N, C-alpha and C positions, 0 to 999 in steps of 0.2 A: 647770302646770310640765311635765306629762307631754308636752303637746302641743308646747310650746316645745322640749323635749329632742329629740322626734322631727323637728322642724323643723330644728334645728341639725344633727342627724346627717345628715338628707337633703342639706342645703346643703353640709355637708363632703364628703359623697360625690360630690356633683356637682362640686365644686371639684377633687377628686383626679383625677376623670375628665377634666376639663377640662384638667388639666395633663399628661396623658398625651400622648406624641409618637404621631403616626399610625404604625400598624404598617407596616413595610416589607413589600412582597410578596416571596414566595420566588421567587427568579430560576430560571426554567426554562433549562437550557443551550441548547436549541434556539432559544428566544426571544432569548437573549442573543448569538447568534451575529453578528448585524448590528453590535453594538456591540463585539465582541471579535475580530473577524477581517476580513480584507481579501482580496480576490481580485486577483491579478495574472495576467491572462487572456492566453492565446495568445502567449507569449514564444518566439522562434525559439531553439532550442538547437542545431540543425544544419541546414545546407543542403548537400544532397549529390544529385548527378544533376539538379540544378535542381528538387529537391523540398524544400520547407521544412517541417521537422519542429518541431512546437511543443508546449509544456507549459503548464500553468496551475498556479499557486501559490496555496494558501490559507494565510495567515500570521497568527498572533496580533498584534494591532495595536490601537491606539487611534485612534479618529477624532477630529480636532482641530477641525474646523468652519471651518477656514481654512487657506491655504497654510502648510506643505506637505501638509496635508490628513490625512496618515497618519503615525503614529509607531509603527514597528514595536517588538515587545518588547525590552526591555533584557536580558532573560535568554535564553541559548541554549536551544533546544527540541529535543525528540525529533522525528524527521522521518520521514515515510512517503513512498516513492517507489512510485507504482502504475501497473501496466500493465493495460490492458483486455484482454478476451477476444475471441473470434471466429475461432478456428481458424487465425490468422495471415492470414486472407483479408478480414475485415470488422472493423467496429468503429471507435470513436473514443473519445478520451480523456473526453468528456463523458458517456459511456454509464453510467458507474458512479459518478457524483458522489454519489448519495444514500447508497451503501454507504460513502462516506469521511467522512460527517458526524460519526460517533462520535469520530474521531480530532481532527477540527476542534474539536468541543465540548469536549474535553478539553486543549485549547491546544497541540496539535501543529502543526507545519508540515506541509502535505500537498502533494505535487507529483504531478499526474497527466500523463502524457506519451503522445503519439502516437509511432508508429513506422511505418516502411514496411511495406506489405502484401506478400504474395507475388507479386502481379502486378507489383510494382515492384522487388522485391529478393529474392535467395536467402535461405534461413533463417539462415545464418550471419551475413549482413550485417544481418538484422533484430536479431539479438542485439548486433551492434555499435552499432546505433542505441541501443539500451537501455543498453549501457555508457556511450555518449557522454552519454545523459541523466543517468546517475549522476555522471559527471565533472562535468556542469554544476552539479549540486546541491553538489558539493564546492567549486567555483569560486565559487558565490554564498552560501556559508555566512555570510560576514560581513553581507551585504545583508539577508537574511532571518532572521538570528539562528538559524542551524541548528547543532545540536550534532553535529559530525561523528563523534563517538563514539557516537552513538544514531541512526544511519540505518538504517532497516528498509525492506526491499523487499518488495513485495507484488503480487499480480495474480490474476486468476481465469482458469481453463481455459488457453488459450494464453498469456494473461497471467501465470499461475501458473508456466508454463514459463519464460518470459522473465524473470521475477523470480528463479527459481532460477539460470538461466544467468548472469543479471547478477551475482549473488553469487558463482557458482562458477567462471566463466571466468577464466583467468589470462593467456594469451598474446593480447593485443588484436590483434596482427598478423594473427591467423587469422580475425578477425572484421570486418576492415576498420573498426575503430572508431577514435575519436579521444578517447582517454581517458588522457592522460599524468598526471593527478593520482591515478589508481588504482593505479599501480605499487606493489606491495607492500602494498596495502590491501584490506580486506574490509569487508562490512557487519556491522552488529550482529546482525541477524536476518533471517529470510525468513518471511512469513505466506503460505503457499501454499493458495490456494482451488482445489481440485480441478484441479490443474495436470497437464499432461503431462510425464511423467518419463521415458519410454522411447519416443522418436520413431519407430523403425521399427514397433513394436506399434500405435502410434497410427494411422499412415498405411497400415497393411497393405492395406487395401481401396481405397486411392485409385487412381484411373485416370490422374492427372496428377502423379505423384511428381516429375516433371522441374522442377515449379515450386520445389522445395526446393533445386535446384542452380544453381550459376552457369552462365550461358549455356545453361541447360536441358539440361545435359549429364548423363544418367543414369549414366554410368560413374563419376560422382563420388558416387553415393548412399551407398555404404558409409562414405566419408570424411565425408560430411555427417552421417550418423547418429552416427559417432563424436564429431564435434565438437559436437553439439547435444542429446545426451541427458544430462539432469542426472545420472541414475544412474552415469554414467561418471566423474563428477568428485568424488564424495564421498570425503573422506579425513579424517584426524584433525584437520586444520585447518579444516574447513568450519565456517561459522557455524551457530548454533542454527536450527532449522527447525520451525515449526508448521504442520501440514497439516490442512486441513478438507475432508472428502470424503463425498458420499453413498454409501452402500453398494450403491445400485442404479443407479448412474450409467451410462446406455447410451452416452455420448459418450466420456468418459475414464474407462475402467473402473477400479473401486475397487482392482484389483490393482496398478495403477500407483502408487497411494499406499502400499500395502503393501510394494511392492518398495522404494520410496525409504525408507520408514521402517525396513525391514530393513537396508539399505546404511548408513543413519545410525547404526543401533544397533551394527552390526559394527565401525564405526569409533569407537565411544564418543562420538558427537556428541550434544550436548543437543538433543533432538527430542521431539516428541509428535504423535501422529495422532489427530484427533477424528473418529470414525466416526459420521456422521449416519444412523442407521438407517432403512432404507426410502426414503430420498430419493434423488433422481436428479441431474440436472445443475444444481445451485444453487437448486432449488425449495424453499428452506428457510422454514419459517414464522417469524412474528414471534418466537415463543417460542424457536425454535431459534436464531434469529439473536441473541437476547439471550444464550443460553447460549454460542454461538460466541464472542461479544465478551467475556463474562465469562472465557472460557478464554484468549483472547488477552491481556487485561490481566494475568491470573494468570501466564501464561507469561513475558511481557515483565517484569513485576515480579521474577520468580525469577531472571532474567539480568541484572537491574539497570537495567532501563529503566523508570523510574517516569513517571506520566503528568503530569509537570510540567517 
C-alpha cells in the first residue's frame, strides 16, 4: 500500500505540473521596441533657400501585419523634440538616436530634427528652423497622438542651446521662423544637456564670428548675441528647465550651466542643475547616464509629466 500511495502522489504531482501554463518571459523594454514603436523617417518640415529640413518621428504603435500596417496609439503621449549638437557647424539628427531610446522605451513620441548649419544660415535663423520644427509637432499632434500639453524640448551642446531658445523665444519675426501655431504657447519643459547659454562667452575665441550674422555683417554681432543667448530670456513665465552638465567641460564651460541656473532661480522658475563631477563634454559613464535619466524621470514627474 505504501508504494501505491507514493505512486499515486507522484502521478498527481505530474498531472499538476502538466496542467501549468508555460511561463511567459519577462519583456525587456528594448527588445520590445520593434513591437511597440514605429519610425517615420526623414519627413520634410521646412524648405527654405532650397534646403530641405527633415525630421524623424518615433511613435508608439502596433504593427498590424497587413495594410494599413501600423496603428498609432489611441492615447495621447508625452513628446520629446530633440536637437543634435555640433557647435551649430556639424551634426545630423541621426547622430544621437541611441540617447533617445529611453524615451521611446517608455512609450513617448520622440522627434529628432535637423536644422541649417552656420555655413547655410546665421544663428538667429537656425533658431527659427527649430521653432518651425516645434510648430510642425503641434500641427501633427493628431496624426502621431501627441499630447500638446506635455511637449518637452531637449538637445545637447549646441542642441541644448537651440532647445532652450526654442522654448524661450517669443517674437518669431526676429528669427525668420514659420511658427504660427506657437503664438502664446510654450513647452512643458526643457532638458538641457550641457547647452550653450551665453553665446558671446562661448564664441569669444572664434576667428569667424561673422558666421553668426546675417550677410556675414559683424556690425550685427551685439544684436545677434542679444537675440540668441538663453540667459537673456529667462523670466517668471519660463518653462521648467533641467540641466545636466559635466563640471570639467572644456567646450561649454560649467559656468554657463551655473549662470543659467542662477537666472532661473532668480525668477522662481522650476529648475534643477545636475552637476556630473569630473566629467567633460558629455563623456558620461553608463552608471552616470542611468543616474541622469533617473533624475529626468523624477523631474518630469514632479511637474506632472508621467511616463504614459
